[in-house]
Structure formats: structure tokens, C-alpha cells
N, C-alpha and C positions, 0 to 999 in steps of 0.2 A: 504493500500500500504506500509506503514512504517513497519508493522509487517512482511509482506511477504518479503520485501527487506532485512531487517536486519537479520532475521533468515536464509534466503537463502544464504547470504554471509558467514555465519559461517563455512560452509563446506570447503571453500577455505582458510580460515584463520587458520583452526585447526592445520595444519602441522607445523605452526610457533609458535603457542602460547600454545599448550597443553603440559602438563607434564604427563608423563606416570607413573601412580602410581598404577593402578589395572588392572586385566586381566579378560576378559569374551569372550569366543569363540575365534575369531581371533583378538579381539580388545583390545587395552589399553584404559583406560578412567580415568577421574578424578572424585572422589566422590563429588557430589554436597553438599555444606554445608547446614545443616539444614534439609536434606531429610532423610527419613527412607527407608531402603532397604526392599522392599516387597517380591521380588523374584529374584533368580539368578540361575534358572534351565533351564526352557524352554525359558526364556527371562530375560533381566535385567530390573527391574522395581523399580523406586524410586518414593516416594510420599511425599509431604509436605502439612500439613494442618494448617490453621490459622483461627479458627472459622468456618464460612461457606465457606471460600475461600480455594482453593486447587490448587496444581500443580502436574501433573503426567508426568514422563519421562520414556519412554520405548525404549529399544534397542533390536531388534530381531537378532538372529544369522544369519550369512551369509549362504545363501543356493544357490543351482544351480538355475540360472535364467530360466524363461520360454522361453528365447531366444528373448524377445522383451521388451525393457525398459518400453514402454507404458503399456503392459499387466501386467508387474510386479507391476507398480504403481497402476493400477486399482485393482489388487488383494488385495494389502495391504489397499487401501482406503476402499474397500467393507468389508474387514475383520476387520479393526480397527475402521473406522470412521462412516460409513453409518449407520444412525439410524433415520428413518423417524419420530418416536415418539418424538424425541428430536430436530427435525428440521434440521438434518444433512443429506443431500442427495448428490448432486454433489458438488465438491469443488467450492468455489467462484471464484477461478482462479487457473490454473495450470501453473507453471513456469518451464522452462527447460533450462539447461545450461550444459556445459561440461568443464572438466579440467583434464589434465594428463591421458586421456583415460577413465575417469569416466563420465558417463551420469547421471545427476541429474534431478529428477522430484520432484517438491515440490507443495503440495496442502494445502489449508487452508479453513476453514469454521467456521461459528458461529452457536451455538446451544443454547438451553435453557432447563433447567431441574428445576422443581419446581420454575419457574419464575426467576431463576438465570441464566444469560447468561454465556457462556463459549466459548473459542476459541479452535479449534483442528487443529493440523497440522500433515501431513504425508509426510515424505521425503524418497525417495528411491535412492540408489546409485548403478549403474549397470556398470560392467566392465567385458569384456570377457564372462565368463560363470557364474559369480556370481552376487548376488544382496543382499543388506541388507537394513534394514528400521529403521529409528528413528521416533517415534511418540510422540507427546506431547499434553497435555490438560491442560488449565489453565483458571482461572476465572477473573484475573485482569491483566492489562498491566504491573504492577510492577514486575510480574513474568517473563517478557520477557527476562530480563538480565540473570536470572537463566537458562532459556531455552537455550539461546545463549551460556552460559558458558559450559553447558553440551554437546551440540552438538560440540562445539569447542574442547572439551576434548576427543572426540571419534576418535581413529585412527586405521584403519584396517591394519593388517599385511598380505598382499596378499600371502606371501609364506606359511602361515599356512592353506590356503584354499585348499582343495582337491576336484577335480571334483566328484560330486555325482549326483544321479537322483534328479529331482525336487520333486518327491514324497519320503518322508522319514518317513515311519511309525515308531512309537515309539517301540523300542525293549523291549521284556519282556521274561524272562526265566522261567516263572511259568507254562509252559505246562507240563502235566504229561502223558496223554494218548490220543490216537485217536481211533475212532471207524470206521471200514470200512462200507461204504454204498455208494449208488450211488445217484446222484442229477442231476438236469437239467443244473447245471453250468458246469458239466463235471469233477468236482473234485472227485477223488476216495474216499478219506477219508474225508467225509463231516461232521463229528462231532468231535469237539475238547473239551476235558475235562481239565479244569484248576485246579491247586491245591488249589485255594482259593474258590472252590465250584461252580464256574460258568461253564456252559456248552454252547458251541456255536454249532448251527446247521444251515445248509444252507437251504434257501428257494429261490424261484424264484425272490422275490422282496426285500428280506432283509436277514441279518444274525440274527437269533433269539438267544438271550442269556436268560438263565433261572437259577434261584437259589432260593430255599425256597419260592416258591410262587410268586416271582417277575420276570417279563419278560421284556426284552428290544428288540426292533426291530431296528437294524442298517440298515437303508434304503440305497440302493445304489444310487450313483450320477445318476441323470436322467436329461440330458441336455435339452431334449424336454420339460420336466416339468418346469425346471428352466426358460427357455426362455419364457414360456407361462405366467409367473407371471406378472400381470399388475404393473406398477410403483406406482399405487395408493394403493396397498395392501402390508403391511409390511410382511416380511418373516414369522414370527411366525403364524400370522393369515392364511397366504396362505397354509403353509404345515399342519397346524392344520385342515384346511378344507379338505385336501386330505387324511391324514393319521389317523385322530382321529374322526372327526364328522361322517363319514359314519358308524362307528362301535360302538360308545358310545353316550349315552345321558348324558350330562354334566350339572353341576351346580357349583356355587361358582367359576366361571372362573377367574383366575388371570394371568396377564401378567407382566413379570419382567420389572420394570421401574427404577431401580437403576442407578446411574451414574457410569458406569464401562466401561473401555476400555481394550481390544477390546470389542466391543458391544456384549452384551449377548442377544441372541434371545431365549426366553424361555416362555412357558405358562404351566399352570397346572390347574387341576380341579378335584372335586369329580365326579365320573362317574358311569354309569351302563352299563354293556356290553349288547348291543342290542340282541345278539345271545343267551346268557345264562341267562340274567337277573340278573347276579351277580354284587353286588356293588364292586367298586374298586376306585383307585386313578390313574389318568393319567397325564403325563407330556410330553412335547416335547421340545427338545433342538436342534437348528439348528447350526451346526458347518460348517464353510466354509473352504474348502481346495480342490482346483481343481473343485469346484462346491459345491452346497448345500448337506450336509450330515445329514439329519434329523435322530434324535434318539428319539424313542417313548419309554417311560417307563410306565409299567402297574404294579402297586403294589396293595396288598390287601387293604391297607389304607394309609393315609397320614403319619402316624408315621413310618410304614414300609419303605415307600419311603425315608423319611428323615434320617433313620438309614443308608441307603446306600449313599444318595446324599444330605447332608445338604446344599450344595450350588450348583447352576446350573452348575458351571464349573467342579464340581466333576463328572459330567456325561461324559465329553469329553474323559478321558482316556479309556473308555469302547470301543472306536473305535479300540483300539489295539487288541481286541478279534476277529477281522476279520482276522484270521490266521489259516491256515489249512496245514496239513502235506503234504510232497512232495512224490510222487512215480515216478519211472522211466517212467511209462506209461503216467503220467500227463505232464511230461516235454519233452517227445520225440517230436521233431519238430524244427521249426525255431523261434527264439525269437529275438526281436529287441527293441532297445531303442534309442532315439535321442534327440538332442537339438540344439539350434542355433538361430541366428537372427542378425539383423543389427541395427545400430544407426547412424543417421545423426546428426552432431553437428552444432549448430548455437550459436553465441555469443548472450547472452541475452540482452546485452546493445546496440550493434551496429546492430544486425540482420544479421551479415556477416556469410556466410557459412564457417564452419571450418573443413570440411572433414567428413569422416565416417569410421566406423569399423564394421566388421561382423565376426561372428564365427559360425561354425557348427560342430557337432560331431555325430557319430553313433556307436552303439555297436550292434553286432550280435552274438548270440550263436546258434549253431546247435547241438542238442543232438540226436544221432542216436540210433536206437533200439538195435544195436549190442554192445553198451557200449562205443562207441567212440564219440568224439565231435570235433568241430572246432569253433573258435571264431575270430572275427576281430574288431578292433577299428580304426576308421578313424576320422581325424580332419582337418579342414581348417580354417584359419583365414586371414583376410585382414585388413590392417590399412593404410588408405590414399594411396591406390594404390599398396602397397606391400603385397604379399601373402606368407603364410607359410602353409605347408602341413605336416601331420604326420600320423603314423599308426603302428599298431602291429597286428601280426597274430599268432595264437596258434593252435596246434592240439595235441590230446592225448586221454587218456581214462578217463572215469568218473564213479563214483559210487554214490548211493543215499541211505540215511537213512531218517527217518521221517522228520528230521529238518536240514539236511545238504546235500550238494553236494560237492564231492571231485573230483578235476580235476588235472590230471598229466600234466607235461611239460608246466607250466605257465611261468611267468617271470623268466629269468635266469635258465630255465629248472626245476624249483622247483614244487612240488606238493602243491596245494592250496586247503584249505577247506573253503567253504562258508557256513555260517549259512543261511538257506533257508526256505521259506514259500510261500504258495499260498494265494493270497488276492482275495476274491470274488468281482466281479463287475457285473454290469448288463449284462446279456447274456455271461458271461465268467469269466476269472480270470487272474491275473497278477502273474508273478514270481518275487519274491523279494529276492535278494542275497546280503550278506554282507561278505566281506573278514574277516575271523575270526582273522587273524593276523594283519589286517589293517582296523579297523572298519570304517574309513572314506571313504573307497572305497565301494560304494553301487551301485546296479543296480536294477531298476524297469523296467521289460521287458514285452512286450505284444507278444502274439503268432500270427505269420503271416500265418503259415501253419504247 
């Protein structure tokens, strides 16, 4: 209870006590004394080691919310904390509170690795259309003050946040060619060649990547399969049984067991292809983002595998290879994207109802076969009974190249060019667009007709 209460209160004291000394994403933060900076790209990650004891502090960038503070928290808990092998399943307790329009969810649990106990916390802050997460792991209570100091020193600048889609694929400019072919996904140009030697090809169940005898299967999110996983089976074993065991006879099976957060879901083994009888090396990495995204790697041998992926996390960026060129035929039709949700606030100390806020937004693009388009943006927000509405409408002409969509008569009558790509999903594809002049404005759209 003491750990929960003390860290929980840090969010509300931060505005008064923090000194703004460094910047990451939309945040200012203070550098924790005695910590080593491990990463400052996809996340801000500090670590302190003292013999067998350690403390890890992680701040994730602010992103578009799923529209529900509870879902946001659950996503980050599953992504960062849950690890049945280390005894971390559900939070021991979830605490909720609100202040200045922010809804806070805080969860903590205890785990054990190599007989050494540790504590793990996940805290999410949700407001309007954005959410961010601070996560910590530490092995002794003396680190609690360092955790509190770090959390207290993190301050978001809401003005820097720009509404984007909840799905934000990593951008990469290394595509050089596309090959025309047809596929059951409906994407016209279903092969993409990258200048680093990898080739991506669509199949019904996954995107296949190949290079110099090594092959990767980027399996699509399958909600029905995800929901069918028993709680008693850890993710690596479950997806291994679905995507590896039916096709390979394995030996020397190894499961990743290192203390690492976010949790690493990874298994690997020597293998023999049941169909061809050929010896190989197989690995699987489960990446969570909107659902489980299993990646199967099939290499000629272990040394070949390690040349490409010396660490399990080196596999994750390969998900970006699920990108295919755009044609006018592929995007003709109606595309939509939306977000929103509501939060009811209660005082954590008195239990008194403190009001609610809700927000929703929709984007719709209609691309016509004659080269014209129309688009609408609508938003509605409510805070303690007051409501605000907004919207914009545009019409004009559009043109398409492999990796861009140009639309006339956008904001202030200007022509806007969007970097564009198609993302394969189970039984279809998504349209992803990024304003080339304003990269913070992104759309992930699904086709309705």
C-alpha cells in the first residue's frame, strides 16, 4: 500500500517540484542521478545497476488514445509488465484518480527472476485524445525515492501533441521497387523490394520476407486466435504451437528468460522442416500492438540467424516491411478512421464522483474513380456537461504514385502531398497516410466500401 500510494501521488506533485532540464517527445524531464541512458529513440529508458540490484525507468511517447482510459492501461500492462514466467500476471491492485482533466491509472505487481524479487509499476495518463505511460522496475525499496523523483520530473506539454491515429507504423524510406501481381488481400502491387536486400511478398496468412536464404513470416493480428489462448499458457508457447510445431521438428528449444522490460516473448530452436526434411534454425518473437503480432524467423542455421538478429528485439523493426505501394484502383472507395471515449472521474480518497469527459472524432476520405475526392473531419467533446463540436470539409482532385497521394484544395486551399502505403491485415488492408509537410498528422484508415 505504501509503494502504491507514494508513487501514485507523484503525478500530482510534479507540476510544482520538477525542473525542466531535458526534452523527449512532448515532455520535459529531469535526468535521474546515477542512471545510465539506455535509449532515447522509441522510448526514454534509464537504468541503474548496483551489483545484483537494479532500477529501470521508462517513459513512452504520447500517442493517440484508444478512446478508453481502461483499455489504454490494459494495453501498456500487457505490453510492458505481463510475464507469467516471472510471476507477473494481473496487477495486485489498480488505482484510478483524476486531476486537471487527466485520468490516471496506476498498477503494480511483484515478480521474481532467478529467485530475486522485483516490483513493477505501470502508470498511464489519459486526456482528451492522448495517452502516455511511465513504467518502472526495481529490486529494493530504497529505489522508490528515485522512482518518485523521476516521475515527478516528467511534465507533458499538451500543445506539442498533434492528433494522430492510434496505429503508427515506423516510417522507412528504403523502398526501391515494387512488382505488380495480384493477391487475395486485394493489393495490386503485392511484392515490395527493399534496398537492403529484403523482399516482402503477400500471402493469405502473413507477409513473407526473404533474403539470402533467411525467411520471416509476419503473421497478421488474429483476434479469434488471441482470444482463444488459455491464461495458463504463456504467449511464446501458444503461438509456437500454432505457427512452428505443425511445420518443424525441433530440438534444443530455448525460451528467453532474461529480465527485460517491456517483456520479451521469444523462443528459438534447431529444427527440421517436416515438408522438405531440410535442417534449419527457427525462432518466434511475439510483438504486441493492437493484438499479438507473431514473427517467425527461419534461417539456414543459428549463426545465420544471429548475423541478422543478435538480440530478440532486433526482430521487431522487421514489422515495418509490411508496406506495399498504392495504386488509384486500390484506394478508390470510402475510407474511415475514428477514435473517442469517455472517462468518469472519482476522487481516490473520498470516492466522490467528480464528473466526466468524453471525446470522439472521425475522419472520412472518399476517393472516386474519376480522380476527385472529398474528405470530412468531425469532432465532439464534452466536459462536465459542456459540449464542443468541430469539423472540416474538403473537396478536390487527387493523384497517386507508388508511395504518395497528392490532394488539391486542402487546408487554406493548398495542395497537400501525403506519403502513403498499404498495410496488409487479415482479409484486407489499411491505408496509411502521413502529411509530408507535417509528419505529425497521420491517418490509418480502413475501407468501408
